[in-house]
C-alpha positions as CSV (number, residue, x, y, z in Angstrom):
1,M,79.8,164.7,54.5
2,K,81.1,162.1,57.5
3,R,77.5,162.8,58.9
4,V,75.6,161.6,55.6
5,W,77.8,158.7,55.8
6,S,77.0,157.6,59.4
7,I,72.8,158.1,58.0
8,L,73.6,156.4,55.1
9,L,74.9,153.5,57.2
10,S,72.3,153.7,59.9
11,I,69.6,153.1,57.4
12,C,71.6,150.2,55.5
13,V,71.6,148.8,59.0
14,L,68.2,149.5,59.9
15,A,67.1,147.9,56.3
16,S,68.8,144.7,57.5
17,V,67.1,143.7,60.8
18,L,63.8,144.9,60.4
19,P,61.5,142.2,58.7
20,L,60.1,143.0,55.7
21,G,58.7,140.3,54.4
22,A,55.5,137.8,55.0
23,P,55.4,136.6,58.8
24,A,56.0,133.0,59.3
25,Q,56.3,130.8,62.3
26,T,57.9,127.5,63.6
27,S,57.2,125.8,67.2
28,E,60.3,127.9,68.1
29,F,60.7,131.2,66.1
30,S,58.9,133.7,64.1
31,Y,60.3,134.9,61.3
32,A,59.9,137.1,58.1
33,V,61.6,136.6,54.9
34,Y,63.0,139.3,52.4
35,N,64.6,139.0,49.0
36,G,65.1,134.9,50.1
37,N,66.6,135.5,53.8
38,A,64.8,134.9,56.7
39,T,64.9,137.7,59.9
40,I,64.2,136.1,63.4
41,T,61.6,138.2,64.8
42,K,60.3,136.7,67.9
43,Y,61.7,133.4,70.2
44,N,58.7,131.6,71.0
45,G,60.7,128.6,72.9
46,A,60.9,127.9,77.0
47,G,64.6,129.3,77.3
48,G,67.9,127.6,78.6
49,D,70.6,126.8,76.4
50,V,69.3,127.8,72.7
51,E,70.9,126.9,69.7
52,L,69.6,129.4,66.6
53,P,69.0,127.3,63.6
54,S,71.3,128.6,60.4
55,V,68.4,127.8,57.9
56,I,64.6,128.1,58.4
57,E,62.3,126.1,56.3
58,G,65.8,126.4,53.9
59,Y,65.7,130.6,53.6
60,P,69.1,131.3,55.4
61,V,69.2,133.2,58.8
62,V,70.9,136.3,58.5
63,A,69.5,138.3,61.1
64,I,67.9,138.6,64.8
65,G,65.5,141.2,65.0
66,E,64.0,144.2,66.8
67,K,62.9,142.6,70.2
68,A,63.6,139.2,69.1
69,F,64.3,137.8,72.5
70,A,63.7,140.8,74.3
71,G,62.0,139.9,78.2
72,C,63.3,136.3,77.8
73,T,64.3,136.0,81.8
74,A,64.8,131.9,81.1
75,L,67.3,132.4,78.6
76,T,70.8,131.2,79.8
77,S,72.7,130.7,76.5
78,V,72.3,131.4,72.7
79,V,74.1,130.2,70.1
80,I,74.2,132.9,66.7
81,P,75.1,130.5,64.0
82,E,77.2,131.9,61.1
83,G,76.0,134.3,58.5
84,V,73.8,136.1,60.8
85,T,75.0,139.2,59.9
86,A,73.1,142.0,62.0
87,I,71.3,141.7,65.9
88,G,68.4,144.0,65.7
89,F,67.3,147.0,68.4
90,R,67.0,145.3,71.5
91,A,67.0,141.9,70.2
92,F,68.2,140.5,74.1
93,Y,66.9,143.4,76.1
94,G,66.4,142.2,79.4
95,C,67.1,138.9,79.5
96,S,68.7,138.8,82.9
97,N,69.9,135.7,83.2
98,L,72.0,135.7,79.6
99,L,75.4,134.0,80.6
100,E,76.7,133.0,77.7
101,V,76.4,134.5,73.6
102,D,78.2,132.7,70.9
103,T,78.7,135.1,68.0
104,P,79.4,133.9,64.3
105,E,82.1,135.0,62.6
106,T,79.6,137.0,60.0
107,L,78.5,139.6,62.6
108,T,79.1,142.8,61.3
109,V,76.3,144.6,63.2
110,I,74.6,145.1,67.1
111,E,71.7,147.6,67.0
112,R,71.1,149.9,69.7
113,N,70.2,148.3,73.3
114,A,70.9,145.1,72.1
115,F,72.2,143.6,75.1
116,Q,70.6,145.9,77.4
117,D,70.1,144.7,81.4
118,C,71.9,141.4,80.1
119,Y,72.8,141.4,84.0
120,R,74.9,138.3,84.2
121,L,76.4,138.4,80.6
122,L,79.9,137.5,81.7
123,D,81.7,137.9,78.3
124,F,80.7,138.7,74.6
125,Y,83.1,138.2,71.7
126,F,83.3,141.1,69.1
127,P,84.3,139.0,66.0
128,D,86.6,141.2,63.4
129,A,83.8,141.5,61.1
130,L,81.6,144.3,63.1
131,T,81.6,147.4,61.8
132,S,79.2,149.3,64.0
133,I,77.8,149.1,67.7
134,G,74.7,151.2,68.7
135,E,74.4,153.2,71.4
136,F,73.8,151.7,74.7
137,A,74.1,148.1,73.1
138,F,75.5,146.8,76.3
139,G,73.9,148.9,78.9
140,F,73.5,147.3,82.6
141,C,75.6,144.4,81.7
142,V,76.9,144.5,85.4
143,S,79.2,141.5,85.1
144,L,81.0,142.4,82.3
145,T,84.8,142.4,83.4
146,R,86.5,143.0,80.1
147,V,86.3,143.4,76.0
148,V,88.2,143.6,73.0
149,I,86.9,145.8,70.0
150,P,88.2,145.2,67.0
151,S,89.5,147.7,64.3
152,G,86.8,146.6,61.7
153,V,84.8,148.9,64.0
154,E,83.8,152.0,62.3
155,Q,80.6,153.3,64.3
156,M,80.1,153.3,68.1
157,G,77.2,154.7,69.1
158,R,76.6,156.9,72.5
159,G,77.0,155.2,75.9
160,V,78.0,151.5,74.4
161,F,78.6,150.1,77.7
162,D,76.3,152.8,79.8
163,N,76.4,151.4,84.1
164,C,79.2,148.1,83.8
165,Q,80.4,148.6,87.2
166,S,82.2,145.4,87.1
167,L,84.2,146.6,83.4
168,A,87.6,146.9,84.4
169,E,89.5,147.2,80.9
170,I,88.4,147.8,77.5
171,Y,90.9,147.2,74.5
172,C,90.5,148.5,71.1
173,Y,92.6,147.6,68.6
174,F,93.3,150.6,66.9
175,T,96.5,153.7,66.7
176,E,94.0,155.8,68.4
177,I,89.9,156.2,68.3
178,P,87.9,156.5,65.2
179,D,86.5,160.1,65.3
180,T,83.3,158.4,64.1
181,W,82.9,157.0,67.4
182,H,80.5,159.0,69.6
183,A,82.4,161.4,71.5
184,K,80.7,160.0,74.4
185,W,80.9,155.9,73.5
186,N,82.5,155.2,76.7
187,E,79.8,157.5,79.0
188,Y,78.9,156.1,82.8
189,C,81.7,153.9,82.6
190,D,84.9,153.6,84.4
191,A,86.3,150.9,82.7
192,T,90.7,151.8,81.2
193,V,90.8,152.1,77.3
194,Y,94.0,150.5,76.2
195,I,95.0,151.1,72.4
196,I,96.9,148.3,71.1
197,D,98.1,147.0,68.3
198,D,96.9,144.1,66.4
199,G,98.9,141.3,66.9
200,E,99.1,141.7,70.9
201,D,97.2,140.0,73.0
202,P,95.8,141.7,76.0
203,V,94.6,138.7,77.5
204,N,95.3,135.2,78.8
205,V,98.9,135.8,79.6
206,L,99.9,132.9,82.3
207,Q,102.5,133.3,84.9
208,Y,104.8,130.3,86.0
209,T,107.1,129.2,88.0
210,V,110.0,126.8,87.9
211,E,111.9,124.2,90.0
212,D,114.1,121.7,89.1
213,G,113.3,121.8,85.3
214,E,110.0,122.0,85.4
215,A,107.4,124.3,85.0
216,T,104.0,124.9,86.5
217,V,101.6,127.4,85.7
218,V,100.1,129.6,89.0
219,G,98.4,132.8,87.8
220,I,97.2,134.6,84.9
221,Q,96.4,138.1,84.4
222,D,93.0,137.2,83.1
223,A,91.0,134.6,81.3
224,V,88.8,135.3,78.5
225,G,87.3,132.8,75.8
226,E,89.6,129.5,75.4
227,L,93.2,129.0,75.9
228,V,95.6,126.4,75.1
229,I,98.3,126.1,77.7
230,P,101.8,125.9,76.0
231,A,103.4,122.5,76.7
232,E,106.7,124.7,77.5
233,Y,107.5,127.1,79.5
234,E,110.9,129.2,78.0
235,G,112.5,126.0,77.6
236,C,110.5,123.9,80.3
237,P,108.0,121.4,80.3
238,V,104.7,122.5,82.0
239,T,104.1,119.3,84.0
240,A,101.4,120.8,86.6
241,I,99.0,123.8,86.9
242,G,99.1,125.1,90.4
243,S,96.5,125.4,92.9
244,Y,94.1,128.3,92.5
245,A,95.9,128.9,89.1
246,F,92.4,130.0,87.3
247,L,90.0,130.6,90.4
248,S,87.3,132.2,89.6
249,C,88.1,133.6,85.8
250,K,84.4,134.0,85.1
251,G,85.2,134.9,80.9
252,L,87.3,131.3,80.2
253,T,84.6,129.4,78.5
254,G,87.7,126.5,77.4
255,V,91.0,125.0,78.4
256,V,93.2,122.6,76.8
257,I,95.7,121.1,79.1
258,P,98.8,120.0,77.5
259,E,100.2,116.4,77.2
260,G,102.9,116.7,79.7
261,V,100.8,117.7,82.5
262,T,100.3,115.2,85.9
263,S,98.5,116.8,88.1
264,I,96.3,119.9,88.5
265,G,96.1,121.6,91.6
266,E,93.6,122.4,94.4
267,G,90.8,125.3,93.2
268,A,92.6,125.5,89.6
269,F,89.7,125.8,87.8
270,G,87.5,126.7,90.8
271,G,84.7,129.5,90.2
272,C,85.1,129.6,86.5
273,S,81.6,129.2,85.4
274,S,81.9,129.8,81.8
275,L,84.1,126.9,81.3
276,K,82.2,124.3,79.2
277,S,85.0,122.8,77.7
278,I,87.9,121.0,79.3
279,T,90.6,118.7,77.4
280,L,92.6,116.6,79.5
281,P,96.0,114.8,78.9
282,S,96.7,111.2,79.3
283,S,99.3,112.1,81.4
284,L,97.0,113.2,84.1
285,K,97.9,111.6,87.3
286,T,96.0,113.8,89.8
287,I,93.1,116.0,90.4
288,G,92.6,118.2,93.3
289,A,90.3,119.0,95.7
290,S,87.7,121.4,94.8
291,A,89.6,121.7,91.1
292,F,86.7,122.6,88.9
293,S,84.2,123.1,91.2
294,R,81.2,125.4,89.6
295,C,81.9,124.8,86.3
296,A,79.9,124.5,83.4
297,M,80.6,121.7,81.2
298,T,77.9,119.0,80.7
299,S,79.6,116.4,79.7
300,L,83.5,115.0,81.3
301,V,85.3,111.7,80.1
302,L,88.8,111.5,82.9
303,P,91.4,109.7,80.9
304,E,92.3,106.8,81.7
305,G,95.5,107.3,83.8
306,V,94.0,109.4,86.2
307,E,95.0,107.9,89.8
308,S,93.2,110.5,92.5
309,I,90.3,112.4,92.6
310,G,89.8,115.2,95.4
311,E,86.9,115.6,97.4
312,W,84.9,118.2,96.2
313,A,86.7,118.3,92.7
314,F,83.7,118.8,90.3
315,T,81.4,120.1,93.3
316,E,78.2,122.3,91.8
317,C,78.9,122.2,88.4
318,Y,75.2,122.7,88.2
319,A,74.8,121.1,84.3
320,L,77.3,118.5,84.2
321,K,75.1,115.4,83.2
322,N,77.3,112.1,82.1
323,V,80.9,111.5,84.2
324,L,83.2,108.4,83.2
325,I,85.7,107.5,86.0
326,P,88.8,105.6,84.6
327,G,89.6,102.5,86.2
328,S,92.6,103.9,87.2
329,A,90.9,106.3,89.7
330,A,92.3,104.0,92.8
331,S,91.9,107.2,95.0
332,M,88.6,109.3,95.4
333,G,87.6,111.7,97.7
334,G,84.4,112.6,99.2
335,Y,81.4,115.1,98.2
336,V,83.2,114.9,94.5
337,F,79.3,115.7,92.9
338,F,77.9,117.3,95.4
339,G,75.2,119.6,94.0
340,C,75.7,118.9,90.8
341,K,71.5,118.6,90.6
342,S,71.9,118.2,86.6
343,L,74.0,115.0,86.9
344,K,72.0,111.4,85.4
345,N,74.6,108.8,84.9
346,I,78.0,108.7,86.6
347,Y,79.9,105.2,84.5
348,C,83.1,103.6,85.7
349,S,85.5,101.7,84.2
350,A,86.3,100.1,87.4
351,E,83.7,96.3,87.8
352,S,83.1,97.5,91.3
353,Q,83.6,100.2,94.1
354,P,87.9,100.5,94.4
355,E,88.7,100.4,98.2
356,G,90.3,103.5,98.4
357,W,87.1,105.6,97.2
358,S,85.4,107.4,100.3
359,E,82.4,105.9,101.7
360,D,80.7,109.6,100.6
361,W,82.2,110.2,97.2
362,E,79.0,109.8,95.5
363,H,77.2,112.3,99.0
364,D,73.9,114.0,97.8
365,V,74.3,112.4,94.3
366,Y,71.9,109.0,94.9
367,L,72.3,107.9,90.8
368,P,72.8,104.6,89.8
369,V,76.4,104.0,88.8
370,H,77.1,101.9,85.9
371,W,79.9,99.9,86.6
372,G,82.5,98.2,84.0
373,V,81.7,100.9,81.2
374,D,85.0,102.0,79.4
375,E,83.2,104.6,77.2
376,L,80.4,106.9,77.4
377,P,77.2,105.4,75.5
378,S,76.8,107.0,72.0
379,G,73.8,108.4,72.6
380,Y,70.4,108.2,74.4
381,G,68.0,106.2,72.3
382,D,70.2,104.4,70.4
383,V,69.0,101.0,72.3
384,N,70.6,98.4,70.3
385,E,73.7,100.5,69.7
386,D,74.3,100.1,65.8
387,G,74.6,103.7,65.6
388,K,71.2,104.7,64.6
389,I,68.1,105.6,66.9
390,N,65.1,103.5,64.6
391,S,62.1,101.6,64.5
392,A,64.7,98.8,65.6
393,D,65.6,100.6,68.7
394,V,61.7,100.5,69.7
395,T,61.3,97.0,68.9
396,R,64.5,95.9,71.0
397,L,63.5,98.2,73.8
398,L,60.1,96.4,74.2
399,R,61.4,93.2,73.8
400,Y,63.8,93.9,76.6
401,L,60.9,94.9,78.8
402,A,58.7,92.0,77.5
403,N,61.6,89.6,78.8
404,R,62.6,91.2,82.0
405,N,62.5,89.0,85.0
406,P,59.7,90.8,87.4
407,Q,61.9,89.4,90.7
408,T,65.0,90.0,89.6
409,G,65.1,92.9,87.0
410,V,67.2,91.1,84.3
411,S,66.4,90.6,80.5
412,S,66.8,87.6,78.3
413,V,67.2,90.7,75.9
414,T,70.3,92.7,76.1
415,V,70.1,96.6,75.4
416,G,72.9,99.3,75.4
417,I,73.3,102.0,78.0
418,G,71.0,104.6,75.3
419,A,68.2,102.8,76.1
420,D,67.5,105.4,78.9
421,C,65.8,107.0,76.6
422,N,64.6,109.7,79.5
423,G,68.3,110.2,81.2
424,D,66.2,109.1,84.6
425,G,68.7,106.1,85.3
426,K,65.9,103.8,85.1
427,I,64.7,101.6,81.5
428,N,61.2,101.2,82.2
429,S,57.7,101.8,79.9
430,A,59.1,105.7,80.2
431,D,61.5,105.2,77.6
432,V,59.3,103.2,75.0
433,T,57.2,106.8,75.2
434,R,60.3,109.0,75.0
435,L,61.6,106.8,72.0
436,L,58.3,106.6,69.8
437,R,57.6,110.6,70.4
438,Y,61.1,111.3,69.7
439,L,60.6,109.4,66.3
440,A,57.0,110.6,65.6
441,N,58.0,114.3,65.6
442,R,61.6,113.9,64.1
443,N,61.9,115.9,60.4
444,P,62.4,113.5,57.8
445,Q,64.7,115.4,55.6
446,T,66.9,117.0,58.6
447,G,66.5,114.0,61.1
448,E,65.7,116.4,63.5
449,S,62.9,116.3,66.4
450,D,61.0,118.3,68.3
451,I,61.3,116.0,71.1
452,E,64.3,115.7,73.7
453,L,66.1,112.4,74.2
454,G,67.9,112.0,77.4
455,A,67.2,114.4,80.7
């Protein structure tokens, strides 16, 4: 009977992921429609960071079909929207530079070989709704280090984690492994399998030291996903993140540092290559050397009150595009943004460079620094800063350029920082062109454009 149930389940899975309707296509995706729902059948884009639509041409997206992204080596991250229930056979096979997958809570089926040969995939979240994982689904994902399987998984194929060389621990929320799983589900994988009770948290276990009634976070058993650091430890306020506390926690994607923390030590989050979301407290005073080197955030706003930023603090944060430094920062080390090759704008609340900043603080960056700015611009293209992007912004930008003194570069017409529509640190005719293309290619129903503003 169990075998019959397994066969029926497989048939249902295949039916949910195979394109069974008339094919159609947008600029980025080919898709098929069946019973009023869309399955993405092929990705036609350039790669990079990709966010899948939840609706295509009015049809809700419920599945990613067979080989839809297979061999897309330019793909670095993908956000799969809520509503998607199935990821098909070899859907992301051979996406060798895929670092991150944001999975929806609605996901129930991962078909065989779906993520095989995603060599750089660092972490994968298995949602509670998941019921089936196909054979060799994560084969040769050699960068995975730890996974947690939810209690609803009824079917597990053979060799799901085949040759995942870095995978050390697999946590399963079961009292025992279900007999519906393939007997060789963990074949060719040396990870230790832990059977744990619902409610236990096998990861993100922090380690502390306490001195003079104040606690410092000094380490972590392992870090996976998003982490909220507690404000207290055994009745003592947490006031510091110690040096190298989270060093090279590659599975950490987000962190919230609580109010009360005043210092972040040297190398505290260095090498956290998946860390995109960082919430810093208003109490923060000191950021140590190399504290956030090689992290993955795209934008950074340091809170007013920060007084000291150590050398190399944000070096090699390759995705970082915009930074806001508060006027309270009286001390700045050298090479703070060294190797931040995507950085386009540095904004500072101070009216001019403080005397306590190293002469080499922006070494290797060589970008125009916008002084006297209290917040990041509301958005590229919002030239007149009214919160909208429309033809009025084109008019203001043209007037600004027409009334600019060619000798001094000063115009009698004012524009917001968002006038730098292409994010190259300059305001010129190229920005007009980008803004016009953006508006001409914008969908009147959704407001979305095929043309990107900014870097």
